[in-house]
Phi, psi and omega in degrees: 000134180291160179298318181297316180292321178297320179295320179295317179298319179295317180296318179298316179297320177299318180294318179295318179294315180296319179297318179299318180295317181290317178297322180294320183283315189252354189079155183296311184294332181271002183264159178227156177294330177299317179294321179296315180297319179296318180295321182275348183058049175228163180278162175300323179299319179295321178298314183291344174291337183250324186222128185279346185198171175296323178297321179296324175297316179298315179298320180296321178296317178297315182293334176301333182261010186297333181256010184301312183293329176293319178295316179298319177301312182297319180296314184286327177294332177284339183260330188252134177285342184251126176300324179292319177294324177298319179297315179296314180297323179299318181294323178288326176293323177297318178297319178299320180290328174300327181278328191245341185253116185303312185294320178296316180297314182292321177301316179296320178296316182297324180297339178274354178279135182303324184294337181255345189301309181290332186279318191236337189295319185301314181295320179296312183296318178300319179295318179296315180299320181298318180293314180296318180297321179299315180292319177296320179297317179295319178296324179291320178298329181269005177082012179277315179269137182303143184298329183280354181287130173276107189292331178294313179295320181295320179297317179296321180294318180297315179296320178299319179294318180295318178293317180295322178300319179300316182294312182295314181297320179295319182289322188264333184221010184069018178086004186288338182248024183298320181298316179297318179296322179295320177302314182297318181295316181295319180299322181282312188283324183292334177297334178275345186261319190253165177290160182300318182295324179287319181304321183292344180261347186288145176249127182251077183202000000 
């Protein structure tokens, strides 16, 4: 990689990190490109070389997380012998990252903003459903998920529950009880999806 290209890549990464920090602190609507540039210690001109607007910065942060669920799937499938357990563990790892990873947290917040919903939410949700459906299909092939379960409908329902949980937890507790809410949902919903013998082995944590 040339020195010029390396410098450009470094500047872009600095801007994305600074934007995430400013959006997290001030909210998207309350943030300014001036604040982002100050945080990143770059000029407005340098910012415009990479991003044409504050909205473009937001979309880039969201797109940085586009493969997150695929990475989580691969990590948990390497750790868990059961595809259904991998799916449950993946959802809890995502919640942990919402709490500890700045970019994941800000990306989730941005998706709830009206300005990004039409632009970025559909692609993200479709990607999440595809990952969940893949794991459910594998679990069904292995006899974990009941044969009568429609995995496409179940995948859409699970993603809807995860998204709804984030909204409810944020509204009612500032997101502090999201893990507890996720445990309750999995205990209730997985009983309808998996066989009795598999349900008794699942860990909801």
